[in-house]
C-alpha positions as CSV (number, residue, x, y, z in Angstrom):
1,X,36.4,13.5,16.9
2,X,36.2,14.0,13.2
3,X,40.0,14.3,13.1
4,X,40.2,10.8,14.6
5,X,37.7,9.4,12.0
6,X,39.6,11.1,9.2
7,X,42.9,9.6,10.6
8,X,41.3,6.1,10.7
9,X,40.1,6.5,7.1
10,X,43.6,7.5,6.0
11,X,45.1,4.6,7.9
12,X,42.7,2.2,6.2
13,X,43.8,3.6,2.8
14,X,47.5,3.2,3.8
15,X,46.8,-0.5,4.8
16,X,45.1,-1.2,1.5
17,X,48.0,0.3,-0.5
18,X,50.5,-1.8,1.6
19,X,48.4,-4.9,1.0
20,X,48.4,-4.3,-2.7
21,X,52.2,-4.2,-2.7
22,X,52.6,-7.5,-0.8
23,X,52.7,-10.7,-2.9
24,X,51.7,-14.1,-1.7
25,X,51.7,-17.4,-3.5
26,X,50.3,-20.9,-3.4
27,X,51.9,-23.8,-5.2
28,X,51.2,-27.5,-5.6
29,X,53.1,-30.4,-7.1
30,X,56.4,-29.0,-6.0
31,X,55.9,-25.7,-7.8
32,X,54.5,-27.1,-11.1
33,X,51.4,-25.0,-10.5
34,X,52.0,-21.6,-8.9
35,X,49.5,-18.9,-8.1
36,X,50.5,-15.4,-7.1
37,X,48.2,-12.8,-5.5
38,X,48.3,-9.6,-3.5
39,X,47.5,-9.6,0.2
40,X,44.3,-7.8,-0.9
41,X,43.3,-11.2,-2.5
42,X,43.7,-10.2,-6.1
43,X,45.0,-13.0,-8.2
44,X,47.9,-11.6,-10.3
45,X,49.4,-14.7,-12.0
46,X,48.9,-18.4,-12.6
47,X,51.9,-20.4,-13.8
48,X,51.5,-24.0,-15.0
49,X,54.6,-26.0,-16.0
50,X,54.2,-26.8,-19.7
51,X,55.4,-30.4,-19.3
52,X,52.9,-31.0,-16.4
53,X,50.2,-29.3,-18.4
54,X,50.7,-31.6,-21.4
55,X,50.4,-34.7,-19.2
56,X,47.6,-33.6,-16.8
57,X,44.0,-34.3,-17.4
58,X,41.4,-31.5,-17.1
59,X,40.0,-32.8,-13.7
60,X,43.4,-33.1,-12.1
61,X,44.4,-29.6,-13.3
62,X,41.2,-28.0,-12.0
63,X,41.6,-29.7,-8.6
64,X,45.2,-28.6,-8.3
65,X,44.4,-25.0,-9.4
66,X,41.8,-24.8,-6.6
67,X,44.3,-26.0,-4.0
68,X,46.9,-23.5,-5.2
69,X,44.4,-20.6,-5.3
70,X,43.2,-21.4,-1.8
71,X,46.7,-21.6,-0.4
72,X,47.5,-18.1,-1.8
73,X,44.2,-16.7,-0.5
74,X,44.8,-18.2,3.0
75,X,48.2,-16.4,3.1
76,X,46.6,-13.2,1.9
77,X,43.9,-13.4,4.6
78,X,46.5,-14.1,7.3
79,X,48.6,-11.0,6.3
80,X,45.4,-8.9,5.9
81,X,44.2,-9.8,9.4
82,X,47.6,-9.1,10.9
83,X,47.7,-5.7,9.3
84,X,44.2,-4.9,10.5
85,X,44.9,-6.0,14.0
86,X,48.0,-3.9,14.2
87,X,46.1,-0.9,12.9
88,X,43.2,-1.5,15.3
89,X,45.6,-1.5,18.2
90,X,47.1,1.8,17.0
91,X,43.7,3.4,16.5
92,X,42.3,2.2,19.8
93,X,45.3,3.6,21.6
94,X,44.6,6.9,19.8
95,X,40.9,6.9,20.6
96,X,41.6,6.5,24.3
97,X,42.3,10.2,24.5
98,X,38.9,10.9,22.9
99,X,37.0,9.3,25.8
100,X,39.1,10.9,28.5
101,X,38.2,14.5,27.4
């Protein structure tokens, strides 16, 4: 039983490492504002077009940043859930033998 728990813990660590290596992004205004994050929901980069920045007011910029951030985080959440579901199926399949013994 402990072997299965250890295996599940290792699998969770593998998933976390994989999610750290997957990049997602959210952009608004045709890419004038772009946010890049990992699938673990860590924001890595915010890029704002300098011309857009010079013409945008503070409120507009803040609103668009929130939209871009949320788009990136939604993508990250979707990927994270898909990875966890796949891992859960694998683990549940492996745990079936535990209950049959």
